[in-house]
mmCIF file of the N, C-alpha and C atoms, coordinates in Angstrom:
data_MODEL
# 
_entry.id   MODEL 
# 
loop_
_atom_site.group_PDB 
_atom_site.id 
_atom_site.type_symbol 
_atom_site.label_atom_id 
_atom_site.label_alt_id 
_atom_site.label_comp_id 
_atom_site.label_asym_id 
_atom_site.label_entity_id 
_atom_site.label_seq_id 
_atom_site.pdbx_PDB_ins_code 
_atom_site.Cartn_x 
_atom_site.Cartn_y 
_atom_site.Cartn_z 
_atom_site.occupancy 
_atom_site.B_iso_or_equiv 
_atom_site.pdbx_formal_charge 
_atom_site.auth_seq_id 
_atom_site.auth_comp_id 
_atom_site.auth_asym_id 
_atom_site.auth_atom_id 
_atom_site.pdbx_PDB_model_num 
ATOM 1   N N  . MET A 1 1  ? 8.675  -21.380 18.858  1.00 0.00 ? 1  MET A N  1 
ATOM 2   C CA . MET A 1 1  ? 9.333  -21.200 17.577  1.00 0.00 ? 1  MET A CA 1 
ATOM 3   C C  . MET A 1 1  ? 8.422  -20.367 16.667  1.00 0.00 ? 1  MET A C  1 
ATOM 4   N N  . THR A 1 2  ? 9.003  -19.452 15.923  1.00 0.00 ? 2  THR A N  1 
ATOM 5   C CA . THR A 1 2  ? 8.269  -18.575 15.031  1.00 0.00 ? 2  THR A CA 1 
ATOM 6   C C  . THR A 1 2  ? 8.032  -19.264 13.693  1.00 0.00 ? 2  THR A C  1 
ATOM 7   N N  . LYS A 1 3  ? 6.815  -19.136 13.196  1.00 0.00 ? 3  LYS A N  1 
ATOM 8   C CA . LYS A 1 3  ? 6.491  -19.724 11.893  1.00 0.00 ? 3  LYS A CA 1 
ATOM 9   C C  . LYS A 1 3  ? 7.097  -18.863 10.783  1.00 0.00 ? 3  LYS A C  1 
ATOM 10  N N  . ILE A 1 4  ? 7.731  -19.519 9.830   1.00 0.00 ? 4  ILE A N  1 
ATOM 11  C CA . ILE A 1 4  ? 8.351  -18.806 8.713   1.00 0.00 ? 4  ILE A CA 1 
ATOM 12  C C  . ILE A 1 4  ? 7.312  -18.643 7.609   1.00 0.00 ? 4  ILE A C  1 
ATOM 13  N N  . LYS A 1 5  ? 6.967  -17.398 7.333   1.00 0.00 ? 5  LYS A N  1 
ATOM 14  C CA . LYS A 1 5  ? 5.934  -17.091 6.346   1.00 0.00 ? 5  LYS A CA 1 
ATOM 15  C C  . LYS A 1 5  ? 6.511  -17.004 4.927   1.00 0.00 ? 5  LYS A C  1 
ATOM 16  N N  . TYR A 1 6  ? 7.735  -16.499 4.809   1.00 0.00 ? 6  TYR A N  1 
ATOM 17  C CA . TYR A 1 6  ? 8.391  -16.322 3.512   1.00 0.00 ? 6  TYR A CA 1 
ATOM 18  C C  . TYR A 1 6  ? 9.745  -17.042 3.549   1.00 0.00 ? 6  TYR A C  1 
ATOM 19  N N  . PRO A 1 7  ? 9.766  -18.347 3.304   1.00 0.00 ? 7  PRO A N  1 
ATOM 20  C CA . PRO A 1 7  ? 11.011 -19.109 3.475   1.00 0.00 ? 7  PRO A CA 1 
ATOM 21  C C  . PRO A 1 7  ? 12.111 -18.732 2.481   1.00 0.00 ? 7  PRO A C  1 
ATOM 22  N N  . ALA A 1 8  ? 13.288 -18.602 3.013   1.00 0.00 ? 8  ALA A N  1 
ATOM 23  C CA . ALA A 1 8  ? 14.479 -18.361 2.196   1.00 0.00 ? 8  ALA A CA 1 
ATOM 24  C C  . ALA A 1 8  ? 15.100 -19.709 1.842   1.00 0.00 ? 8  ALA A C  1 
ATOM 25  N N  . THR A 1 9  ? 15.725 -19.779 0.693   1.00 0.00 ? 9  THR A N  1 
ATOM 26  C CA . THR A 1 9  ? 16.390 -21.000 0.259   1.00 0.00 ? 9  THR A CA 1 
ATOM 27  C C  . THR A 1 9  ? 17.894 -20.801 0.074   1.00 0.00 ? 9  THR A C  1 
ATOM 28  N N  . CYS A 1 10 ? 18.319 -19.534 0.003   1.00 0.00 ? 10 CYS A N  1 
ATOM 29  C CA . CYS A 1 10 ? 19.717 -19.220 -0.301  1.00 0.00 ? 10 CYS A CA 1 
ATOM 30  C C  . CYS A 1 10 ? 20.256 -18.136 0.623   1.00 0.00 ? 10 CYS A C  1 
ATOM 31  N N  . VAL A 1 11 ? 21.569 -18.139 0.750   1.00 0.00 ? 11 VAL A N  1 
ATOM 32  C CA . VAL A 1 11 ? 22.275 -17.020 1.355   1.00 0.00 ? 11 VAL A CA 1 
ATOM 33  C C  . VAL A 1 11 ? 23.035 -16.370 0.210   1.00 0.00 ? 11 VAL A C  1 
ATOM 34  N N  . VAL A 1 12 ? 22.705 -15.131 -0.106  1.00 0.00 ? 12 VAL A N  1 
ATOM 35  C CA . VAL A 1 12 ? 23.388 -14.407 -1.175  1.00 0.00 ? 12 VAL A CA 1 
ATOM 36  C C  . VAL A 1 12 ? 24.487 -13.582 -0.528  1.00 0.00 ? 12 VAL A C  1 
ATOM 37  N N  . HIS A 1 13 ? 25.705 -13.755 -1.033  1.00 0.00 ? 13 HIS A N  1 
ATOM 38  C CA . HIS A 1 13 ? 26.869 -13.086 -0.464  1.00 0.00 ? 13 HIS A CA 1 
ATOM 39  C C  . HIS A 1 13 ? 27.155 -11.804 -1.254  1.00 0.00 ? 13 HIS A C  1 
ATOM 40  N N  . TRP A 1 14 ? 26.545 -10.729 -0.788  1.00 0.00 ? 14 TRP A N  1 
ATOM 41  C CA . TRP A 1 14 ? 26.663 -9.398  -1.388  1.00 0.00 ? 14 TRP A CA 1 
ATOM 42  C C  . TRP A 1 14 ? 27.897 -8.724  -0.782  1.00 0.00 ? 14 TRP A C  1 
ATOM 43  N N  . PRO A 1 15 ? 28.562 -7.797  -1.483  1.00 0.00 ? 15 PRO A N  1 
ATOM 44  C CA . PRO A 1 15 ? 29.784 -7.188  -0.931  1.00 0.00 ? 15 PRO A CA 1 
ATOM 45  C C  . PRO A 1 15 ? 29.604 -6.555  0.463   1.00 0.00 ? 15 PRO A C  1 
ATOM 46  N N  . SER A 1 16 ? 28.419 -6.038  0.756   1.00 0.00 ? 16 SER A N  1 
ATOM 47  C CA . SER A 1 16 ? 28.215 -5.394  2.059   1.00 0.00 ? 16 SER A CA 1 
ATOM 48  C C  . SER A 1 16 ? 27.739 -6.366  3.138   1.00 0.00 ? 16 SER A C  1 
ATOM 49  N N  . GLY A 1 17 ? 27.483 -7.615  2.780   1.00 0.00 ? 17 GLY A N  1 
ATOM 50  C CA . GLY A 1 17 ? 27.046 -8.596  3.764   1.00 0.00 ? 17 GLY A CA 1 
ATOM 51  C C  . GLY A 1 17 ? 26.180 -9.669  3.127   1.00 0.00 ? 17 GLY A C  1 
ATOM 52  N N  . THR A 1 18 ? 25.630 -10.541 3.952   1.00 0.00 ? 18 THR A N  1 
ATOM 53  C CA . THR A 1 18 ? 24.808 -11.617 3.430   1.00 0.00 ? 18 THR A CA 1 
ATOM 54  C C  . THR A 1 18 ? 23.331 -11.236 3.448   1.00 0.00 ? 18 THR A C  1 
ATOM 55  N N  . VAL A 1 19 ? 22.584 -11.832 2.517   1.00 0.00 ? 19 VAL A N  1 
ATOM 56  C CA . VAL A 1 19 ? 21.155 -11.608 2.403   1.00 0.00 ? 19 VAL A CA 1 
ATOM 57  C C  . VAL A 1 19 ? 20.478 -12.966 2.294   1.00 0.00 ? 19 VAL A C  1 
ATOM 58  N N  . MET A 1 20 ? 19.503 -13.210 3.156   1.00 0.00 ? 20 MET A N  1 
ATOM 59  C CA . MET A 1 20 ? 18.703 -14.430 3.060   1.00 0.00 ? 20 MET A CA 1 
ATOM 60  C C  . MET A 1 20 ? 17.660 -14.192 1.972   1.00 0.00 ? 20 MET A C  1 
ATOM 61  N N  . ALA A 1 21 ? 17.531 -15.118 1.024   1.00 0.00 ? 21 ALA A N  1 
ATOM 62  C CA . ALA A 1 21 ? 16.646 -14.885 -0.111  1.00 0.00 ? 21 ALA A CA 1 
ATOM 63  C C  . ALA A 1 21 ? 15.994 -16.174 -0.602  1.00 0.00 ? 21 ALA A C  1 
ATOM 64  N N  . CYS A 1 22 ? 14.789 -16.011 -1.161  1.00 0.00 ? 22 CYS A N  1 
ATOM 65  C CA . CYS A 1 22 ? 14.137 -17.120 -1.864  1.00 0.00 ? 22 CYS A CA 1 
ATOM 66  C C  . CYS A 1 22 ? 14.824 -17.248 -3.231  1.00 0.00 ? 22 CYS A C  1 
ATOM 67  N N  . ASP A 1 23 ? 14.486 -18.273 -3.980  1.00 0.00 ? 23 ASP A N  1 
ATOM 68  C CA . ASP A 1 23 ? 15.132 -18.483 -5.284  1.00 0.00 ? 23 ASP A CA 1 
ATOM 69  C C  . ASP A 1 23 ? 14.951 -17.289 -6.213  1.00 0.00 ? 23 ASP A C  1 
ATOM 70  N N  . GLU A 1 24 ? 13.736 -16.754 -6.282  1.00 0.00 ? 24 GLU A N  1 
ATOM 71  C CA . GLU A 1 24 ? 13.457 -15.632 -7.187  1.00 0.00 ? 24 GLU A CA 1 
ATOM 72  C C  . GLU A 1 24 ? 14.265 -14.390 -6.803  1.00 0.00 ? 24 GLU A C  1 
ATOM 73  N N  . HIS A 1 25 ? 14.272 -14.043 -5.541  1.00 0.00 ? 25 HIS A N  1 
ATOM 74  C CA . HIS A 1 25 ? 15.033 -12.864 -5.130  1.00 0.00 ? 25 HIS A CA 1 
ATOM 75  C C  . HIS A 1 25 ? 16.535 -13.093 -5.244  1.00 0.00 ? 25 HIS A C  1 
ATOM 76  N N  . ALA A 1 26 ? 16.992 -14.313 -5.024  1.00 0.00 ? 26 ALA A N  1 
ATOM 77  C CA . ALA A 1 26 ? 18.420 -14.610 -5.202  1.00 0.00 ? 26 ALA A CA 1 
ATOM 78  C C  . ALA A 1 26 ? 18.827 -14.349 -6.657  1.00 0.00 ? 26 ALA A C  1 
ATOM 79  N N  . ARG A 1 27 ? 17.992 -14.803 -7.594  1.00 0.00 ? 27 ARG A N  1 
ATOM 80  C CA . ARG A 1 27 ? 18.290 -14.556 -9.020  1.00 0.00 ? 27 ARG A CA 1 
ATOM 81  C C  . ARG A 1 27 ? 18.325 -13.049 -9.313  1.00 0.00 ? 27 ARG A C  1 
ATOM 82  N N  . GLN A 1 28 ? 17.393 -12.298 -8.749  1.00 0.00 ? 28 GLN A N  1 
ATOM 83  C CA . GLN A 1 28 ? 17.347 -10.849 -8.978  1.00 0.00 ? 28 GLN A CA 1 
ATOM 84  C C  . GLN A 1 28 ? 18.577 -10.157 -8.400  1.00 0.00 ? 28 GLN A C  1 
ATOM 85  N N  . ILE A 1 29 ? 18.971 -10.548 -7.192  1.00 0.00 ? 29 ILE A N  1 
ATOM 86  C CA . ILE A 1 29 ? 20.139 -9.933  -6.548  1.00 0.00 ? 29 ILE A CA 1 
ATOM 87  C C  . ILE A 1 29 ? 21.414 -10.259 -7.323  1.00 0.00 ? 29 ILE A C  1 
ATOM 88  N N  . ILE A 1 30 ? 21.559 -11.500 -7.747  1.00 0.00 ? 30 ILE A N  1 
ATOM 89  C CA . ILE A 1 30 ? 22.738 -11.890 -8.533  1.00 0.00 ? 30 ILE A CA 1 
ATOM 90  C C  . ILE A 1 30 ? 22.772 -11.122 -9.846  1.00 0.00 ? 30 ILE A C  1 
ATOM 91  N N  . GLY A 1 31 ? 21.618 -10.989 -10.509 1.00 0.00 ? 31 GLY A N  1 
ATOM 92  C CA . GLY A 1 31 ? 21.546 -10.224 -11.756 1.00 0.00 ? 31 GLY A CA 1 
ATOM 93  C C  . GLY A 1 31 ? 21.923 -8.771  -11.556 1.00 0.00 ? 31 GLY A C  1 
ATOM 94  N N  . MET A 1 32 ? 21.455 -8.176  -10.456 1.00 0.00 ? 32 MET A N  1 
ATOM 95  C CA . MET A 1 32 ? 21.798 -6.783  -10.166 1.00 0.00 ? 32 MET A CA 1 
ATOM 96  C C  . MET A 1 32 ? 23.299 -6.651  -9.931  1.00 0.00 ? 32 MET A C  1 
ATOM 97  N N  . GLY A 1 33 ? 23.876 -7.613  -9.209  1.00 0.00 ? 33 GLY A N  1 
ATOM 98  C CA . GLY A 1 33 ? 25.317 -7.584  -8.966  1.00 0.00 ? 33 GLY A CA 1 
ATOM 99  C C  . GLY A 1 33 ? 26.115 -7.691  -10.246 1.00 0.00 ? 33 GLY A C  1 
ATOM 100 N N  . LYS A 1 34 ? 25.681 -8.581  -11.144 1.00 0.00 ? 34 LYS A N  1 
ATOM 101 C CA . LYS A 1 34 ? 26.372 -8.706  -12.439 1.00 0.00 ? 34 LYS A CA 1 
ATOM 102 C C  . LYS A 1 34 ? 26.289 -7.397  -13.224 1.00 0.00 ? 34 LYS A C  1 
ATOM 103 N N  . PHE A 1 35 ? 25.109 -6.770  -13.193 1.00 0.00 ? 35 PHE A N  1 
ATOM 104 C CA . PHE A 1 35 ? 24.928 -5.493  -13.886 1.00 0.00 ? 35 PHE A CA 1 
ATOM 105 C C  . PHE A 1 35 ? 25.874 -4.435  -13.327 1.00 0.00 ? 35 PHE A C  1 
ATOM 106 N N  . LEU A 1 36 ? 26.101 -4.473  -12.026 1.00 0.00 ? 36 LEU A N  1 
ATOM 107 C CA . LEU A 1 36 ? 26.982 -3.508  -11.373 1.00 0.00 ? 36 LEU A CA 1 
ATOM 108 C C  . LEU A 1 36 ? 28.453 -3.900  -11.451 1.00 0.00 ? 36 LEU A C  1 
ATOM 109 N N  . GLY A 1 37 ? 28.745 -5.075  -12.036 1.00 0.00 ? 37 GLY A N  1 
ATOM 110 C CA . GLY A 1 37 ? 30.122 -5.502  -12.218 1.00 0.00 ? 37 GLY A CA 1 
ATOM 111 C C  . GLY A 1 37 ? 30.701 -6.287  -11.047 1.00 0.00 ? 37 GLY A C  1 
ATOM 112 N N  . SER A 1 38 ? 29.852 -6.757  -10.158 1.00 0.00 ? 38 SER A N  1 
ATOM 113 C CA . SER A 1 38 ? 30.321 -7.541  -9.010  1.00 0.00 ? 38 SER A CA 1 
ATOM 114 C C  . SER A 1 38 ? 30.088 -9.031  -9.248  1.00 0.00 ? 38 SER A C  1 
ATOM 115 N N  . HIS A 1 39 ? 30.898 -9.827  -8.629  1.00 0.00 ? 39 HIS A N  1 
ATOM 116 C CA . HIS A 1 39 ? 30.703 -11.278 -8.676  1.00 0.00 ? 39 HIS A CA 1 
ATOM 117 C C  . HIS A 1 39 ? 29.954 -11.653 -7.406  1.00 0.00 ? 39 HIS A C  1 
ATOM 118 N N  . ILE A 1 40 ? 28.698 -12.032 -7.547  1.00 0.00 ? 40 ILE A N  1 
ATOM 119 C CA . ILE A 1 40 ? 27.850 -12.363 -6.417  1.00 0.00 ? 40 ILE A CA 1 
ATOM 120 C C  . ILE A 1 40 ? 27.632 -13.873 -6.388  1.00 0.00 ? 40 ILE A C  1 
ATOM 121 N N  . VAL A 1 41 ? 27.748 -14.458 -5.214  1.00 0.00 ? 41 VAL A N  1 
ATOM 122 C CA . VAL A 1 41 ? 27.601 -15.899 -5.044  1.00 0.00 ? 41 VAL A CA 1 
ATOM 123 C C  . VAL A 1 41 ? 26.438 -16.175 -4.095  1.00 0.00 ? 41 VAL A C  1 
ATOM 124 N N  . ALA A 1 42 ? 25.671 -17.221 -4.404  1.00 0.00 ? 42 ALA A N  1 
ATOM 125 C CA . ALA A 1 42 ? 24.614 -17.675 -3.507  1.00 0.00 ? 42 ALA A CA 1 
ATOM 126 C C  . ALA A 1 42 ? 24.909 -19.104 -3.097  1.00 0.00 ? 42 ALA A C  1 
ATOM 127 N N  . THR A 1 43 ? 24.732 -19.381 -1.826  1.00 0.00 ? 43 THR A N  1 
ATOM 128 C CA . THR A 1 43 ? 24.917 -20.739 -1.316  1.00 0.00 ? 43 THR A CA 1 
ATOM 129 C C  . THR A 1 43 ? 23.605 -21.226 -0.719  1.00 0.00 ? 43 THR A C  1 
ATOM 130 N N  . LYS A 1 44 ? 23.472 -22.527 -0.639  1.00 0.00 ? 44 LYS A N  1 
ATOM 131 C CA . LYS A 1 44 ? 22.241 -23.120 -0.104  1.00 0.00 ? 44 LYS A CA 1 
ATOM 132 C C  . LYS A 1 44 ? 22.144 -22.830 1.388   1.00 0.00 ? 44 LYS A C  1 
ATOM 133 N N  . LEU A 1 45 ? 20.958 -22.459 1.802   1.00 0.00 ? 45 LEU A N  1 
ATOM 134 C CA . LEU A 1 45 ? 20.699 -22.156 3.201   1.00 0.00 ? 45 LEU A CA 1 
ATOM 135 C C  . LEU A 1 45 ? 20.581 -23.453 3.999   1.00 0.00 ? 45 LEU A C  1 
ATOM 136 N N  . THR A 1 46 ? 21.232 -23.511 5.147   1.00 0.00 ? 46 THR A N  1 
ATOM 137 C CA . THR A 1 46 ? 21.183 -24.720 5.963   1.00 0.00 ? 46 THR A CA 1 
ATOM 138 C C  . THR A 1 46 ? 20.197 -24.607 7.121   1.00 0.00 ? 46 THR A C  1 
ATOM 139 N N  . ASP A 1 47 ? 19.963 -23.412 7.615   1.00 0.00 ? 47 ASP A N  1 
ATOM 140 C CA . ASP A 1 47 ? 19.030 -23.201 8.724   1.00 0.00 ? 47 ASP A CA 1 
ATOM 141 C C  . ASP A 1 47 ? 17.810 -22.435 8.224   1.00 0.00 ? 47 ASP A C  1 
ATOM 142 N N  . PRO A 1 48 ? 16.646 -22.670 8.796   1.00 0.00 ? 48 PRO A N  1 
ATOM 143 C CA . PRO A 1 48 ? 15.444 -21.954 8.368   1.00 0.00 ? 48 PRO A CA 1 
ATOM 144 C C  . PRO A 1 48 ? 15.573 -20.448 8.589   1.00 0.00 ? 48 PRO A C  1 
ATOM 145 N N  . ALA A 1 49 ? 15.128 -19.690 7.614   1.00 0.00 ? 49 ALA A N  1 
ATOM 146 C CA . ALA A 1 49 ? 15.143 -18.228 7.704   1.00 0.00 ? 49 ALA A CA 1 
ATOM 147 C C  . ALA A 1 49 ? 14.102 -17.672 6.747   1.00 0.00 ? 49 ALA A C  1 
ATOM 148 N N  . GLU A 1 50 ? 13.796 -16.394 6.917   1.00 0.00 ? 50 GLU A N  1 
ATOM 149 C CA . GLU A 1 50 ? 12.850 -15.743 6.016   1.00 0.00 ? 50 GLU A CA 1 
ATOM 150 C C  . GLU A 1 50 ? 13.598 -14.955 4.955   1.00 0.00 ? 50 GLU A C  1 
ATOM 151 N N  . CYS A 1 51 ? 12.989 -14.872 3.789   1.00 0.00 ? 51 CYS A N  1 
ATOM 152 C CA . CYS A 1 51 ? 13.541 -14.073 2.691   1.00 0.00 ? 51 CYS A CA 1 
ATOM 153 C C  . CYS A 1 51 ? 13.397 -12.598 3.069   1.00 0.00 ? 51 CYS A C  1 
ATOM 154 N N  . SER A 1 52 ? 14.499 -11.908 3.177   1.00 0.00 ? 52 SER A N  1 
ATOM 155 C CA . SER A 1 52 ? 14.493 -10.496 3.562   1.00 0.00 ? 52 SER A CA 1 
ATOM 156 C C  . SER A 1 52 ? 13.686 -9.644  2.593   1.00 0.00 ? 52 SER A C  1 
ATOM 157 N N  . ASN A 1 53 ? 13.798 -9.945  1.312   1.00 0.00 ? 53 ASN A N  1 
ATOM 158 C CA . ASN A 1 53 ? 13.102 -9.146  0.310   1.00 0.00 ? 53 ASN A CA 1 
ATOM 159 C C  . ASN A 1 53 ? 11.602 -9.392  0.315   1.00 0.00 ? 53 ASN A C  1 
ATOM 160 N N  . CYS A 1 54 ? 11.168 -10.626 0.510   1.00 0.00 ? 54 CYS A N  1 
ATOM 161 C CA . CYS A 1 54 ? 9.735  -10.915 0.597   1.00 0.00 ? 54 CYS A CA 1 
ATOM 162 C C  . CYS A 1 54 ? 9.119  -10.193 1.793   1.00 0.00 ? 54 CYS A C  1 
ATOM 163 N N  . VAL A 1 55 ? 9.825  -10.209 2.916   1.00 0.00 ? 55 VAL A N  1 
ATOM 164 C CA . VAL A 1 55 ? 9.336  -9.526  4.117   1.00 0.00 ? 55 VAL A CA 1 
ATOM 165 C C  . VAL A 1 55 ? 9.212  -8.034  3.845   1.00 0.00 ? 55 VAL A C  1 
ATOM 166 N N  . ASN A 1 56 ? 10.213 -7.430  3.204   1.00 0.00 ? 56 ASN A N  1 
ATOM 167 C CA . ASN A 1 56 ? 10.170 -5.997  2.903   1.00 0.00 ? 56 ASN A CA 1 
ATOM 168 C C  . ASN A 1 56 ? 9.065  -5.666  1.907   1.00 0.00 ? 56 ASN A C  1 
ATOM 169 N N  . GLU A 1 57 ? 8.848  -6.537  0.916   1.00 0.00 ? 57 GLU A N  1 
ATOM 170 C CA . GLU A 1 57 ? 7.763  -6.298  -0.042  1.00 0.00 ? 57 GLU A CA 1 
ATOM 171 C C  . GLU A 1 57 ? 6.416  -6.343  0.658   1.00 0.00 ? 57 GLU A C  1 
ATOM 172 N N  . LYS A 1 58 ? 6.240  -7.234  1.595   1.00 0.00 ? 58 LYS A N  1 
ATOM 173 C CA . LYS A 1 58 ? 4.980  -7.356  2.322   1.00 0.00 ? 58 LYS A CA 1 
ATOM 174 C C  . LYS A 1 58 ? 4.736  -6.103  3.161   1.00 0.00 ? 58 LYS A C  1 
ATOM 175 N N  . LYS A 1 59 ? 5.785  -5.513  3.723   1.00 0.00 ? 59 LYS A N  1 
ATOM 176 C CA . LYS A 1 59 ? 5.649  -4.277  4.492   1.00 0.00 ? 59 LYS A CA 1 
ATOM 177 C C  . LYS A 1 59 ? 5.142  -3.138  3.608   1.00 0.00 ? 59 LYS A C  1 
ATOM 178 N N  . GLU A 1 60 ? 5.577  -3.117  2.332   1.00 0.00 ? 60 GLU A N  1 
ATOM 179 C CA . GLU A 1 60 ? 5.170  -2.064  1.408   1.00 0.00 ? 60 GLU A CA 1 
ATOM 180 C C  . GLU A 1 60 ? 3.743  -2.246  0.928   1.00 0.00 ? 60 GLU A C  1 
ATOM 181 N N  . LYS A 1 61 ? 3.261  -3.508  0.835   1.00 0.00 ? 61 LYS A N  1 
ATOM 182 C CA . LYS A 1 61 ? 1.919  -3.819  0.357   1.00 0.00 ? 61 LYS A CA 1 
ATOM 183 C C  . LYS A 1 61 ? 1.196  -4.658  1.403   1.00 0.00 ? 61 LYS A C  1 
ATOM 184 N N  . PRO A 1 62 ? 0.775  -4.064  2.517   1.00 0.00 ? 62 PRO A N  1 
ATOM 185 C CA . PRO A 1 62 ? 0.199  -4.866  3.603   1.00 0.00 ? 62 PRO A CA 1 
ATOM 186 C C  . PRO A 1 62 ? -1.156 -5.492  3.283   1.00 0.00 ? 62 PRO A C  1 
ATOM 187 N N  . ASN A 1 63 ? -1.871 -5.079  2.272   1.00 0.00 ? 63 ASN A N  1 
ATOM 188 C CA . ASN A 1 63 ? -3.196 -5.613  1.975   1.00 0.00 ? 63 ASN A CA 1 
ATOM 189 C C  . ASN A 1 63 ? -3.189 -6.821  1.046   1.00 0.00 ? 63 ASN A C  1 
ATOM 190 N N  . ASP A 1 64 ? -2.027 -7.280  0.616   1.00 0.00 ? 64 ASP A N  1 
ATOM 191 C CA . ASP A 1 64 ? -1.959 -8.450  -0.283  1.00 0.00 ? 64 ASP A CA 1 
ATOM 192 C C  . ASP A 1 64 ? -2.044 -9.728  0.476   1.00 0.00 ? 64 ASP A C  1 
# 
């Protein structure tokens, strides 16, 4: 089993698909959707997963 380094807590239902996100990134994604005029919903994650945005941020800043 793979260790989860950046745990996700929510599934954010974006118009183009779902995004696994931590609480902070879920709030940011929902805020961006509201700004763009979309109704974005987040539901509680039932299975372990990594936050997609945390993983992508780590790729951009590998020395942190």
